C-alpha positions in Angstrom: 41.0 -39.8 -19.9 41.4 -40.0 -16.2 41.0 -37.0 -14.1 43.2 -36.6 -11.0 42.1 -35.8 -7.6 43.4 -32.2 -8.0 41.3 -31.7 -11.3 38.3 -33.2 -9.4 38.9 -30.8 -6.5 39.1 -27.9 -8.8 35.8 -28.7 -10.6 34.0 -29.1 -7.3 35.4 -25.8 -6.1 34.2 -24.1 -9.2 30.7 -25.5 -8.7 30.9 -24.4 -5.2 31.9 -20.7 -5.9 29.0 -20.6 -8.7 26.4 -22.0 -6.2 27.6 -19.5 -3.4 27.3 -16.7 -5.9 23.9 -17.7 -7.0 22.7 -17.8 -3.3 24.2 -14.5 -2.7 22.3 -12.8 -5.7 19.0 -14.5 -4.6 19.8 -13.2 -1.0 20.3 -9.7 -2.3 17.1 -9.9 -4.5 15.1 -10.9 -1.6 16.4 -8.1 0.7 15.7 -5.6 -2.0 12.2 -6.8 -2.2 11.9 -6.6 1.6 13.3 -3.1 1.8 10.8 -1.9 -1.0 7.9 -3.5 0.9 9.1 -1.8 4.0 9.4 1.5 2.1 5.7 1.2 0.8 4.5 0.4 4.3 6.0 3.2 5.7 4.8 5.6 3.1 1.3 4.3 3.7 1.6 4.7 7.5 2.7 8.4 7.0 -0.2 9.1 4.8 -2.5 7.5 7.1 -1.1 9.4 10.1 -1.3 12.7 8.1 -4.9 12.1 7.3 -5.8 11.2 10.8 -4.1 14.2 12.2 -6.2 16.3 9.6 -9.3 14.6 10.5 -8.7 15.5 14.2 -7.9 19.0 13.6 -10.7 21.6 14.2 -9.0 23.9 11.8 -9.5 21.3 9.0 -13.4 21.4 9.6 -13.5 25.2 10.0 -11.7 25.6 6.7 -14.2 23.1 5.1 -17.1 25.1 6.5 -15.7 28.4 5.2 -15.2 26.8 1.7 -18.8 25.4 1.7 -20.1 28.7 2.8 -18.2 30.8 0.2 -18.5 28.4 -2.8 -21.3 26.1 -2.1 -18.9 23.4 -3.3 -18.2 20.3 -1.4 -15.8 17.3 -2.1 -18.7 15.0 -2.1 -19.8 14.0 -5.6 -23.6 13.9 -6.8 -23.6 10.2 -6.4 -22.7 10.5 -2.6 -25.6 12.9 -2.0 -28.0 10.5 -4.0 -26.8 7.5 -1.9 -27.3 9.4 1.3 -30.9 10.3 0.1 -31.6 6.6 -0.7 -30.3 5.7 2.8 -32.7 8.3 4.4 -35.5 6.9 2.3 -34.7 3.3 3.3 -34.1 1.9 -0.2 -30.7 0.9 0.6 -29.0 0.1 4.0 -26.0 2.0 5.4 -24.1 -1.3 5.8 -24.3 -1.6 2.0 -22.8 1.6 1.6 -20.0 1.0 4.1 -19.1 -2.2 2.5 -18.9 -0.6 -0.9 -16.7 2.2 0.5 -14.3 -0.6 2.1 -14.1 -2.4 -1.2 -13.3 0.8 -3.1 -10.5 1.6 -0.7 -8.8 -1.8 -1.1 
């Protein structure tokens, strides 16, 4: 069976259309991933800015002091206090504590 030039052109056209649709699909998928990453980044930046604003606010520290005075409770765990005491005693270095905090946040 011999194919004519017209049939060959149609087959090549079909493959070109399929290839272009695959390319568009991959491009849409990539742009969706980029948009999601951008959204996560913006959320993280927003949380960071909120936390920074809170830490720079004198009202935040005043509220913490009032809470500590009224309840005697802090947001620090017993482990944090024990670790702080070990730093004072010299059994561990503050750089080790800082490194462990940084690792925990990653």
